[in-house]
Structures are given as structure tokens and as C-alpha cells.
C-alpha positions as CSV (number, residue, x, y, z in Angstrom):
1,X,-9.6,9.2,1.3
2,X,-11.5,6.4,3.1
3,X,-11.7,3.2,1.0
4,X,-13.9,1.7,3.0
5,X,-15.9,4.4,3.0
6,X,-16.1,4.2,-1.0
7,X,-16.5,0.7,-1.0
8,X,-19.8,1.0,1.5
9,X,-20.9,3.8,-0.9
10,X,-20.4,1.9,-4.2
11,X,-22.1,-1.4,-2.8
12,X,-25.1,0.8,-2.6
13,X,-24.8,2.8,-5.8
14,X,-28.0,1.8,-7.9
15,X,-28.5,-1.8,-6.1
16,X,-25.2,-2.5,-8.3
17,X,-25.4,-6.0,-7.3
18,X,-27.0,-7.2,-10.7
19,X,-24.6,-5.9,-12.9
20,X,-22.7,-8.6,-13.9
21,X,-25.4,-11.2,-12.8
22,X,-27.2,-13.1,-15.7
23,X,-29.6,-10.5,-16.7
24,X,-29.5,-9.7,-20.6
25,X,-31.9,-9.0,-23.1
26,X,-31.1,-9.1,-26.9
27,X,-33.1,-6.9,-28.5
28,X,-31.6,-3.2,-29.3
29,X,-32.3,-1.0,-26.2
30,X,-34.5,1.9,-26.7
31,X,-33.8,4.9,-25.1
32,X,-34.9,5.5,-21.4
33,X,-37.8,7.2,-22.0
34,X,-38.8,9.0,-18.6
35,X,-35.0,10.2,-18.7
36,X,-35.8,11.7,-21.9
37,X,-38.9,13.4,-20.9
38,X,-36.7,15.1,-17.8
39,X,-34.0,16.4,-19.9
40,X,-36.6,18.2,-22.1
41,X,-38.1,19.4,-19.1
42,X,-34.8,20.8,-18.1
43,X,-35.0,18.5,-14.8
44,X,-31.6,17.4,-14.9
45,X,-31.7,15.4,-11.5
46,X,-34.6,13.5,-12.2
47,X,-33.2,12.8,-15.7
48,X,-29.8,11.2,-13.9
49,X,-32.2,9.0,-11.9
50,X,-34.2,7.7,-14.5
51,X,-31.0,6.9,-16.8
52,X,-29.6,5.2,-13.4
53,X,-32.6,3.0,-13.4
54,X,-32.5,2.1,-16.9
55,X,-28.8,1.8,-17.1
56,X,-28.8,-0.5,-14.1
57,X,-32.4,-2.6,-14.0
58,X,-32.9,-2.5,-18.0
59,X,-28.9,-2.8,-18.7
60,X,-30.0,-0.3,-21.2
61,X,-26.4,1.0,-22.8
62,X,-28.0,4.0,-23.8
63,X,-28.4,4.8,-20.5
64,X,-24.8,3.3,-19.2
65,X,-23.5,5.6,-21.6
66,X,-25.2,8.8,-21.6
67,X,-24.6,8.5,-17.9
68,X,-20.6,7.7,-18.5
69,X,-20.1,10.9,-20.4
70,X,-22.1,13.0,-17.6
71,X,-19.8,11.7,-14.9
72,X,-16.6,12.2,-17.6
73,X,-17.8,15.6,-18.2
74,X,-19.1,17.0,-14.7
75,X,-17.1,20.0,-13.4
76,X,-15.4,19.8,-10.0
77,X,-15.4,15.7,-10.5
78,X,-14.6,14.0,-7.4
79,X,-13.4,10.1,-6.9
80,X,-17.0,8.8,-6.8
81,X,-18.1,10.4,-10.0
82,X,-14.5,8.9,-11.7
83,X,-15.6,5.5,-10.0
84,X,-19.6,6.2,-11.6
85,X,-17.7,6.7,-14.9
86,X,-15.9,4.0,-15.3
87,X,-19.1,1.9,-14.3
88,X,-21.2,3.0,-16.8
89,X,-18.3,2.9,-19.7
90,X,-17.7,-0.8,-18.3
91,X,-21.5,-1.3,-18.3
92,X,-21.9,-0.3,-21.8
93,X,-18.2,-2.0,-23.4
94,X,-19.8,-5.2,-21.6
95,X,-22.6,-4.8,-23.6
96,X,-20.7,-4.3,-26.9
97,X,-21.4,-1.1,-27.4
98,X,-18.2,0.3,-29.8
99,X,-18.5,3.8,-29.3
100,X,-17.9,3.2,-25.1
101,X,-15.2,0.7,-26.0
102,X,-13.4,3.1,-27.3
103,X,-14.1,5.9,-25.0
104,X,-13.5,3.5,-21.7
105,X,-9.9,2.8,-23.5
106,X,-9.3,6.3,-23.6
107,X,-9.8,6.8,-20.3
108,X,-7.7,3.7,-19.4
109,X,-4.9,4.9,-21.3
110,X,-4.9,7.9,-19.9
111,X,-5.3,6.4,-15.9
112,X,-2.9,4.2,-16.8
113,X,-0.2,7.4,-17.2
114,X,-0.9,8.4,-13.4
115,X,0.1,6.7,-10.3
116,X,-2.7,8.0,-8.6
117,X,-5.0,7.5,-11.5
118,X,-3.9,3.9,-11.2
119,X,-4.6,3.2,-7.8
120,X,-8.4,4.6,-8.2
121,X,-8.9,2.4,-11.4
122,X,-7.3,-1.0,-9.1
123,X,-10.0,0.0,-6.3
124,X,-12.7,0.2,-8.8
125,X,-11.9,-3.4,-9.5
126,X,-11.4,-4.3,-5.9
127,X,-14.8,-2.8,-5.3
128,X,-16.5,-4.6,-8.0
129,X,-15.0,-7.9,-7.2
130,X,-16.7,-7.0,-3.3
131,X,-20.0,-6.6,-4.7
132,X,-20.0,-9.8,-6.5
133,X,-18.2,-11.6,-4.1
134,X,-20.8,-10.8,-1.9
135,X,-23.6,-11.8,-4.0
136,X,-22.0,-15.0,-4.8
137,X,-21.8,-14.6,-8.0
138,X,-18.6,-15.1,-10.6
139,X,-16.8,-11.9,-11.5
140,X,-17.7,-12.3,-15.3
141,X,-17.2,-8.3,-16.2
142,X,-13.6,-8.2,-16.4
143,X,-12.3,-5.0,-17.7
144,X,-10.7,-5.7,-20.7
145,X,-7.0,-4.0,-22.0
146,X,-7.8,-1.0,-24.1
147,X,-5.9,-2.8,-27.1
148,X,-8.7,-5.4,-26.8
149,X,-11.1,-2.8,-26.0
150,X,-10.2,-0.7,-29.3
151,X,-9.9,-4.1,-31.5
152,X,-13.3,-5.5,-30.9
153,X,-14.8,-1.8,-31.4
154,X,-13.3,-1.8,-35.1
155,X,-14.5,-5.0,-35.9
156,X,-17.0,-5.0,-38.7
157,X,-20.9,-4.5,-37.6
158,X,-21.6,-7.7,-39.8
159,X,-19.3,-10.1,-37.7
160,X,-21.4,-8.9,-34.6
161,X,-24.6,-10.2,-35.2
162,X,-25.1,-11.9,-31.7
163,X,-23.9,-8.8,-29.5
164,X,-27.0,-7.0,-27.8
165,X,-25.7,-3.4,-29.2
166,X,-27.2,-1.0,-31.5
167,X,-23.4,0.7,-31.9
168,X,-21.6,-2.3,-33.5
169,X,-18.4,-0.2,-34.7
170,X,-16.2,2.9,-34.2
171,X,-14.1,4.1,-36.8
172,X,-11.8,5.7,-34.1
173,X,-10.7,2.6,-33.2
174,X,-9.2,1.8,-36.3
175,X,-7.3,5.1,-36.0
176,X,-6.2,4.6,-32.6
177,X,-4.7,1.3,-33.4
178,X,-2.7,2.8,-36.0
179,X,-0.7,4.1,-33.4
180,X,-0.8,1.5,-31.0
181,X,1.7,-1.0,-30.3
182,X,1.8,-3.9,-28.2
183,X,4.9,-6.2,-27.6
184,X,3.7,-9.6,-30.1
185,X,4.1,-11.7,-27.1
186,X,1.7,-9.8,-25.4
187,X,-0.5,-9.3,-28.4
188,X,-0.9,-12.7,-28.8
189,X,-2.5,-12.7,-25.3
190,X,-4.6,-10.2,-25.9
191,X,-6.2,-11.5,-28.6
192,X,-6.9,-14.5,-27.5
193,X,-9.0,-12.5,-24.3
194,X,-10.7,-10.7,-26.8
195,X,-11.6,-14.4,-28.4
196,X,-12.9,-15.6,-25.0
197,X,-15.0,-12.3,-24.6
198,X,-16.7,-12.8,-27.9
199,X,-17.7,-16.4,-27.2
200,X,-19.4,-15.3,-24.1
201,X,-21.3,-12.8,-26.1
202,X,-22.1,-16.1,-28.2
203,X,-22.8,-18.1,-25.2
204,X,-25.0,-15.5,-23.5
205,X,-26.9,-14.9,-27.0
206,X,-27.6,-18.6,-27.5
207,X,-29.4,-19.1,-23.7
208,X,-31.2,-15.7,-24.5
209,X,-32.5,-17.3,-27.6
210,X,-32.7,-20.4,-27.2
211,X,-34.9,-22.9,-25.1
212,X,-32.7,-25.2,-22.7
213,X,-32.6,-28.1,-24.8
214,X,-31.6,-26.4,-27.8
215,X,-29.0,-24.3,-25.7
216,X,-27.5,-27.4,-24.4
217,X,-27.3,-29.2,-27.9
218,X,-25.6,-25.6,-29.4
219,X,-23.3,-25.8,-26.5
220,X,-22.1,-29.2,-26.9
221,X,-21.9,-28.8,-30.4
222,X,-20.0,-25.8,-30.8
223,X,-18.3,-25.4,-27.0
224,X,-17.5,-29.5,-26.3
225,X,-16.1,-30.5,-23.2
226,X,-14.0,-32.6,-24.4
227,X,-11.9,-33.0,-27.6
228,X,-12.3,-30.2,-30.8
229,X,-15.7,-29.5,-32.2
230,X,-16.6,-30.9,-35.5
231,X,-15.7,-28.0,-38.3
232,X,-19.2,-29.0,-40.2
233,X,-21.6,-29.4,-37.6
234,X,-20.3,-26.4,-35.5
235,X,-20.9,-23.9,-38.6
236,X,-24.1,-25.3,-38.5
237,X,-25.0,-25.0,-35.1
238,X,-23.9,-21.1,-35.4
239,X,-25.9,-20.6,-38.7
240,X,-29.2,-21.8,-36.8
241,X,-28.3,-19.5,-34.2
242,X,-28.1,-16.8,-36.3
243,X,-31.1,-17.9,-37.9
244,X,-32.9,-17.7,-34.6
245,X,-31.4,-14.6,-33.5
246,X,-32.9,-13.2,-37.0
247,X,-36.3,-14.2,-36.0
248,X,-35.8,-12.8,-32.5
249,X,-35.4,-9.8,-33.9
250,X,-38.3,-9.3,-35.6
């Protein structure tokens, strides 16, 4: 297959350049009404178009997950269908959607077992990188390791008050992790990756719900550029952010 062709197709897909930009909306996302209406009328083609608009332009996790499932289960799945499946699972997982994180982890584990599938995954990541470079954006949407995705997905919902998702935990992740073995030295690195991902989620939420001055104060207190954060002040700042999130969602 012509890789250049797929890069061109992918870059045009749904104005994909906004995927990992700073567009962020914390409130729980409503389902895409237009798409649901089209589905109820049996107009699948229109539903896909509407879900795609909601998935990208509104960062709607429900639409992202629906599309990922659609392309995963599509009969006579093409290379482009696989790329779209990865894209929409990736987007929903980035939103913290635990069900999408589990589904993506299972897809990645399966793909990693076959050389051709590993090449497809590498191609997907190359294309995302190319889009971000073209837009002069930093690539924030790293594809997390399956172990990290499962670890994030199994965490208690109460720990995820700063996540934008409405699907905060998934019990299947705990079941899979019971038999998923990784070397201790690799596990430490993966857990660090997960921790950094969660820090980014909290920072994104703080940027969304706080004023500019309050956000800068929060960052200076919780993530100081020099030295270690004062434990008491850090906890106070996080507690205040949680209270602001609760007010924001009312």
C-alpha cells in the first residue's frame, strides 16, 4: 500500500489537525443529538458524518467511542478503517474514558502480536506526528502502553474528579491486569508515564476552570519550576481546584 496516499488521506480526515490542540471542554459530554436522530431513522451514513463532527469539533467522547467501535466491527475492514479505529479509540482514551482505554489496550496487545499490525500502528503514529508538525503543535497525545491504559482504567472513579470523562472506571481492566505481567524495571517506567499523563490532565482542567492568574498560581504552587512543592500548599491548591471544578459543573 502507498504510505504517502494514506498520510494524505489521514491528514484530510475530519480536519484532524485539532485533535491534540488545546481544545478542551471539561463538562460531561452529551451524546451527539443529530447523530442519534440519524441512527433512529436508519440513516447510518448521516449518523457517521454527524458522529465524526461531534468527535472532532466538540471533542465528544461518546461519539469518539461509537466511531471506534463502528470501524473496529466493520465488515471487510480496510487499512483506513483500522486507522480510524485507532484514531477514535485514541481520542476517547485521551479524554480519560476508561472503557475506551481498555478497548484500546486490547487492540494494541492484539496488534503487537503480528508484524504487519505493528507496522500499521507505527504508520498511525507517524501520521499523527506529521499532522502535528505541519500545524506547529507539540504532540501531546502519546499512545500510552497497554499496561498504562489498563492501570488508568481500573483506578477508582473518585480519584478522577479532574477528568473530563463520564466513564471514569472499568472493572474489566482489573481482570486483565491480574494476568498481565511486565518486568519490574519496565513497570516503574510505565507507572511514571501514567503519573505524568495524570498530571497533564489535572493541568488541562486547571487551565479550563481557573482564571489566568489563578492558573499561574496553581502551577507555581503544585508544579514549581525549581525545587519541590510545599506539601501543605500543594494539597490546598489541589483542594481548591477540586472545589472550583464542582462549582464549574453545577
